[in-house]
N, C-alpha and C positions, 0 to 999 in steps of 0.2 A: 205713792201706789201707784204714780201713772208711769213711773219712769219702767218697771216690773210686765205692766200691760201694753207698753211698747217694746218693749224687749219681743214679750210673745209675741206679736202680731205680727213686728217684723220678721222672727224664725219662721209664722207658719204660711208667709209671700213667698218667701226664699224654695218654703219644702213645695210649694204650691208650683213654685217656677220651675225649680227642678226636676218635680215626676211630668211639667208639660213638654222641657226639652227633651227628659225622657222617652216621652209618647212621640213627640213629633222625631226623633230620632226613629225609634221605631218603626214608628210608620213610615217614612223616608225609606227602611232595611225591608219592608216591606213590598213594598213598592219594586224597589230595584231589585229584588230576590225576582216578584213575580213578571218583573219584564224580563228577564234574563231568562227564566226557565218557557215563558211566551215564546222569544227568540229560539229558544234551544227547537222546541217542540216542530216551530213552525221550517227547523232548520232542516231537522230529523222528517218531515212530514212531507214537506217540499222539495227541498234539495236535494236531501238524499235516498228518496222515495225507492227511486230503479235500482238504488244500490238493496237495501234492505228487502226490497220486494224477493231479487234473485236468493238474498241470503235464507230468504224465507223457503220461497217455493221448494231451495234445497235440501231441508229439513226432510219435505214429504215427497218430489222428483229428482231422478235421477236419469241422466243420460247416458244409457249402456251404449259400447259400439258390439256391432254386431258382425263378428270376421265376416268373409268372403269363403264362400269353396272353392278350393283349391278346381285349378282345371285339372283334368285328366286328360292322360297321354297314353295314346294307343299305336298300335303297327300299322303299316300299308293298308293290313286287310284288316282293321279293326280291331283286331287281339287288345283288350284293356292293360296296360302295364303299368299304371298307377293309376288308385283311385281313392274316393274317399271312403273309409266305413264310422258308422254312428257309433258313440262309446260314451261312457260316462266316465268326467273328469270329477276331480277334487279340488273347488277355487278356494279361494280368501280374498277376501277384500281388505288390505291392511288399514286402511282409515277405521274402520268398523270393528276390529279386534282391538278389545280392552288390555289385553297381556299377552304380546307376541309369542314369548317362551313358553309362557304354562299353556297356550294354547296348541304351542308344539308338540309339549309331552303329554300332557294330553291325549291328540289326537292320536299319538304314537303306540298310545296304551290302548289303544279303541281298535285300531287297523296297524296290524304290526306289518303288513306288506309296505307303509310309508316307511322308505328306508334314509339313511343316513345323507344317503346321496342324493334321494329327492326333496331332503332338508334345503342340502350345502346348494340345489338347482333353483330351489323358489328363493332362498335369498338372496343368491348372487339376478336375479331375475327381476327379484325386488329393489333392489338396490339401482336399477335400471329405469322402474317405472314409476307413473305417480303412483301414489296412494290411494287413490278411486277406482284404482284399476285394478280389475281381477285377476290376478294370477294361479297358473295352475299347480298345486303342491302332490298332486298324484294322478299321473294317467291312467287310462283304460279300467275303472276301479270293476270287479265282479260285481253279481248280482246279490252275493250273500253282503257284498260289504256295501255296497249301495243300502242294504236293509239297516244292515246296523247301524253305520249314520244314520239314516232317517231318523231311527229309535231314541236317537243322543242329540239329535241337533240344535235343539235347546242350549247344553249346553255350549252351543260352539257358535256367538254370533259373528257373524261376518265369513262362515263358513260354508258354503255352498256345493250342493252339488249340479252337473250342468249336462246336457247331452251337444257333446260337441263330436263333429269329424276330424277324423284322422286320417294322415297320410296311409295306405296300405300298395305292398308292391307285392303282386300273386307272383309272379312268375319268380321271386326270392333274386338266388344268383344270376341266373344270366340276364339280367339287365340291370346287376348292380351297379356296373361300371361304367355301363354309356348313359342310364339316367340319374347315377349319385342316387341322394336321398336328401329327405329335408331334417330339421333340427331343431331343436329349442334358439329362439334367436338371440342372440348378444350384442354388448354394449358397442364394438365396433361395429356390428353391420345395423344396429339402428341409428349408426352415424352416418353410414352409407346411404340407407333408403331416407323415406318421405316418410317421417315417425307419425305424423299426422293419419299416413292410410296405414299403420298396421298396427292403430289402438285394437285391443283384442285377437292380436293373431301372435300367438306363441310361437310359430314357425315359420324357417324361410329356407327355401333352397340349398345347403351344402355345397355339393358337390355337381358334376355331371347337368344334365339336361336342365336340372331342378336349378342349379343355381344358374347357368346360363341363358334361360326364356323364366327367368326369378319373375321379369316387372312383367309380362304375359300371366302366366300363372294364376298369381297373388290375387287380383280381381282388386275392386275396389269397395272399403269398408263402411257398411251401415253404421244408423243408432238408433234407438230405442229412446222413447222419453216413458217412462216409468213410474208406478207411485210407489213407492216401498213404506214397508211398518221402522220400527225403532229397529229392528237384529237385520234388516236391511234387504229382506225377503220381498219380493213384489205381489202390491195387491191389486194392480190394475196397469195396462198400458195404454198411454195418451197419445204416443203417436211413434208412428215408424217409416223410416229412410230406409227401404232395402237396398242391402249390397249387391254388387254386382259381381259374378262369379268369373275367376280366372278363367283366362280361353283356355279350348281344346286343342291341345294339339298333334297333329296328326305324324308321326314321325316316318322315315323313308326304310326303318327296318323291318324286315323279313321275319318276325318272328322265332317259325321252322325254320327258316335258316340256320337265326342265330344258335336255334337247339341243336342240329346238327352241327355247327359247331365245336362246342362244347361235349358231346359226345364223339366228336373225334378226335378231338384234343385229349379226353379218356386218363380225366386226373392229372394230365402234364400242364408242367409251367409251361408257358406259351399264352401267343395272340393269333389271332385272324381278322383280318379286316379284307371285305367285299366290296367295290366301287361297282356302280355302273357308269364306264367310261364316256356315254352319252350326253351324262349330264352330271356330274357329280354325285348322285345318289348315295349314300353308304348304305349297304345292304345286310352288311353284318360289321360289326363292331364288338372284338369277344378276346376276353383278358384270362386268364386259367390260373390259379382257379378265384372262384370269386368266393363273396361271403352274402350273408343277409342283408339285406340294407334295411331292413324291418326293425331291427335290433337299433338303430341309432336314431329314429322315428321319437320314439318311448322313453330316450334318455338313454344309453348303454352305460351298462353297469363297468365299473373300476374291471373288475375281474374278465368281462368278456371282453372289454379293449384292451385288455393287457395280452391276453390270448390271442387277438386277431393282430396287433401290432410286435408280437415276439414272434408269429410263429414264422417259422425256416421257411417256410412255401411264399411267402409274402401276399396275402390275399388280398390287402387294402390295395397296393399297388395294380393302378389299370397299364400293364406292361404294355397295351393298344397305341397306345400313346403319348404315353410318357416313359417307357422301356427303350432305351441306348444300347442299340448293338453297334456292333461293326458289321456292316450291310455285305460282307465277301467277295464271293464272287458273282451277287445278281447284279452286281453294279458296272458287267464287264460289257452287257450290250451299251450301255451310256460311254464309257469308255473308245469303243468299237465306234459308235457313230463320232465320235470326237475326233478319232482317228482316219478317217474317213472326210470328214469337213475341212481339215485344217490341211487335207494332202500328204500326211503322214503317208497315210497306205494308199489299195485300193484294192478290191476283190480278186485279182490276180498275185497280189504281196505274197510270199511265204516264206515261211523259217524252216530250220529243222531245230527241233527242240530234242538235247538230250536229255531234259529231266531238271535241268540248271539254268541260271545266269548269273555272270559276274558283270560289275561295271570297268568301265576301261581304269586298269590301274590299282584295282582294289582288289584285296585279295578273299574278302568276304563272299560267300557263294551265296543266291538266294535261291532254295529247292520248287520246281516243279513238285505240286502235288501225288504225282505220277513219279516214281524213282527213276525211271529209266527214258520216261520222257514221253510224245507223241509222235515222233517221226515229222513226219512234214504234215505244214499245217500254216493254212491261209486262215484269214479273219473269220468265215462262216465255222469252221472248225473248228475256229479255239475257242470261238462262242458254242458252242455245239459239245466241246470234250471239257471244254473249261479250262483250256490248258494256260498255265501260270505265266511259262516262259517267255508266250507270243504277246502278255501283255506288262509284262517287266521291260519288253524291250519296247513295245509302242510306249507305255508310258515316258522309260525313258528321252524316247525320240523327242517327244511330245512336247515334253514340259510339265509343273506342276498350274502351270498358269492357264494355258488352253483343257485343262485336264478337271481344274476347277469349274471353269466357266462353264464349261458341259453341264458338267454337274450341278448346278447352279440352277440352269436352264431348266432343269426336271425337277427343282424343290428342295434339292439337296441343301440344311443348314439353315433353314428357313419353316417358322412356322403356313400352316397350310391353309391356319386361319377357319379354319371345323371350328363349330358350333358347340364349342365344347371349352371352359379354363384352363383346364391341365394340361394342356397339350405342350412336349418339351419343345426345341430347336435342330436340338442333334447338334452338329460338329462335322464343318465342312472345313477343312485345314488347309494352310496353306505357308507360303514363307510370312505375310504378313502377322500372320493369326499366333503364328508355331514364335515370333518373336513376340507379341503383344504378352501370350501366357506362359510360355516357356523360357522367355529370355533366351534363346539360343538361336542360331542361323538355321536356314532349311537346308537337307541333306539332299543330292542324289539319288539316295538309298529310301527316303522320305518317299518321290514320286514314286517309288518302285512299287510299296506298301500299297498305297494311296490309290494304286491303279491296280490290286486286286481286291480293295476294299475294305483294308485291314488297318492297322494302326491305329494312329490318333480319327478317324474318320466313323463316326457312330450317327446311326438314323435310327427312329420310329417302324415301328412295320405300318403304319400308317403313313409314314413318308414312302415307304417303299411302295404301297397300294397307289400311290398318288402318283407317282413316277409309272409306274406298269399301265395306270391307265393311260398316261399323255403317251406312251409310248404305243398302244391302242389301236390309239383314235391319230397318230402320225401329227404326235405334237401337238391335239388340238387339248386344251388346258382349260376343265370346271374344276371351281371350289369346292371341297369333298363337304358335305352337309348330312346334318342326323334330321334335320326339318323338312315337311312334306307341304304341308297347309296347318292353317288356325283358323280354328272358326272362334269368334266372340260367341258371348252367352247371348249375346240381344241380336244377334244377327245366325242366317237360316244358310247363306253362301260363305263357302273358304274361304282364306283368302291366302292362294297358293307363294309358294317360297319364291322371290328372287333368283332364279338360278344365275351365279356369278363366273365368269369365260372371264379365267384368267389371260398372261401371257404367252402366248402357242412361242413352241418349241419347231424353228422355221429353219429348215436345210436347204443348202443353194442347191443339192439335187432329190428328189424325189427317189431315185433309187436306191439312197443309200438308206433309206429306211426301210426298203421292198429285200434288200442284203441283211440285214440283222434280224427285222422279223423271220426272214425265209430260215436264218440259223437257227434262232428262238423256238423254231415249228419244229426244224432236226432233235431241238434237246430230247422232244418227247419219243419223235416216229424213228429215231435212225437206232441202230443196236449200239453204236457207241456214243450215243448220248448221255449228258450223267440224272436226268432223267425218268432212270428204271423204275427208281421207286410210286412215281405216277402211275404205272403203266401203260404201257404201249397199243392198247385195246378200245381208247376212250373212243364213240360214238357220237365223238363232236371231235372239228379242229382246236388243235392246242398250243399257245405260245407258251416258252416256257423259258424261267432260267435257276440254278439250285446255288444253290449258296453254302459255305459251314466256316464259322465263326470260332475261329481260336478259342479256348480259353485261358490254355495252361500251355505255352510253345516249350515247356523244360525238352532235353533230348531222351530224358530215361524213359520219355512214354512214346517216342518217333516208331520205335519198334513192337511196343503193346501192344495184345490183341485188346478190342476195345470194349468188350466184357472184363477185363480187367483194370482196368483205368477207374478209377475212385466218381461216384458219377457228378459230384460238383467239378470236377477237372474235363468233363468231356465235351467234346467241342459243342455247341447251337447249330442246331439246321435253320437252314430258311427256302425258303422257295416262291418265286411271283409267276405270275401268269397269267392269261387271259385269253379268250375263248367264247363263238368260235374266231379264228385269225380271220376268216375273212371280212365277217361282219360283230366286232367284240360286242359281246353286254353284258359281259361282267370281268373285271378287274381281280385278283386277289394275293393277299401277300401274306404268308402264313411264317410264324418265325416259335420255334420250338425250342426249348434251351436243354443243356444236357441230352439231347436226342437228337436221332435221324428221322425223326416222324414227321417232318414238314411237309414233303411231298405228300405221302397218305392223308393226309389232316387234309389237303387242298384237292388230291382228288374226291374223298367223300364227301365235301361240300359242294364243289362242283359238280359231281354226279347229283345231290341235292338239285342244287337249282335248276339243272334243266331236265331234272325228272318232274320238279313244279309246274316247269312253262310246258312242257307235254299235256300235262295234266288241265294245268289251263285251257290251252287249247281242243282237247275231245272232250270237256265237259260243256 
């Protein structure tokens, strides 16, 4: 009996010991887990407090950028050229949209005006923005569209209608080339700017003044801290840092004169540039035909862009600063100065012009524009009658080095540095240029052609106006500019543009200026002068030079009547002038493609200028 009892007691002790060990182990586990939980809570509550507090606030609060109003642009008299118009914009905050593709499909069904182009532009912009930034998907909603969406907004979380300011150009094509336009900002543009200052901004200057002065026009972004509901709609505004508007720009342009230039061009392809030679202020910068820049602000459709870019008249091409044309006979006053300065000719030197010129030991004949020549011609009559033969001889005797040096001193073959980004430098050829570009040597015949502004030489209408401005001021040169003053939004006093004086053209004798300028005056006043299309009866004194740039040199057109030549093969006409001769106020360059109208266009613009000056004095 004793053994079984002993075994039973032993089993009970073993069982109790096992239970006790299990309880101890369980207690230890509870203590360890509790300690770990306490430590974790301490870590989260103490060390990670700031992080999770921010995340908590983010669920209730949002920091929204406020785009600054873009600075307005006016002409010298205060006429508004670019302004901001309030519009309704449909915006999407990607992080709040559960299913983007479903949302887009539903949105297009609700608002058929949301095109595939709009969707593609939205997707492209979305790829270059953070998911919490609101991105426009449809600009300029109508009142009917606003009402339609508002009634169905509950179906579109993360999509809202906002009132925004959008760029508007009230004068359309009159200012299209000089102002340029704004458009939706792209990835490459974001890389070039301070991206933090473009939060909430969907537009940036693409061309013209809008692009050149982007940093002044844009302003500084502001911010709002707002409380939002689960759908992303604002419940209340907690704090606001207001944006700073862009600067107001006052340009040197006279928009009334600009309008007259377009009217004078009368739908012809051409350009007009008028400058105040005393300070470089650009009064007119017109390129025709133009286009409506407002099309680009909203995002131009593929159809409209294709129509503009493929048009034979090239309305998107800024002929005033990018158009490269042979300057033709408009360069003869500068060639004459080079001859006088290098003692090749003087006022008494004269030739007999038979209507042609031939280089020594060369059979090729270079014809004057007048078949039987101009008879006895000195330097002043050569300018007045635009005698090619005289300048063939002068160019040959002088050589390309002296010739190109004088051209360069008047700004040919180089940028004028006007405050536009689209300017072309033109071409000023010489022996080094030809060897580099063509791989062949310079020939004496090249010099002859360059001395009458043909051949390889190309210039923009702006360069022609810049050069004749220097002629008007007897060599004193100023950088052409479009900005007159700027006014920051937080200041009342304007900041004037700092006029930049360029290196002057200095001559050995002031009399050389008088010789050439008097000859240019006779272009208009003499019955033998080539400026007859400008008219002999101007109520102000004018010094000018005409030019005819050849488009086609085929011999079959030599004796053909002008009107029988296909339009696209007709010569371009050019005209440069300044007035009054005794105290120049305006210098002008006009180019008209495939037409003879340059001088008459210049007359209309200059008449308008002096009429306005007269009215200002009497008012």
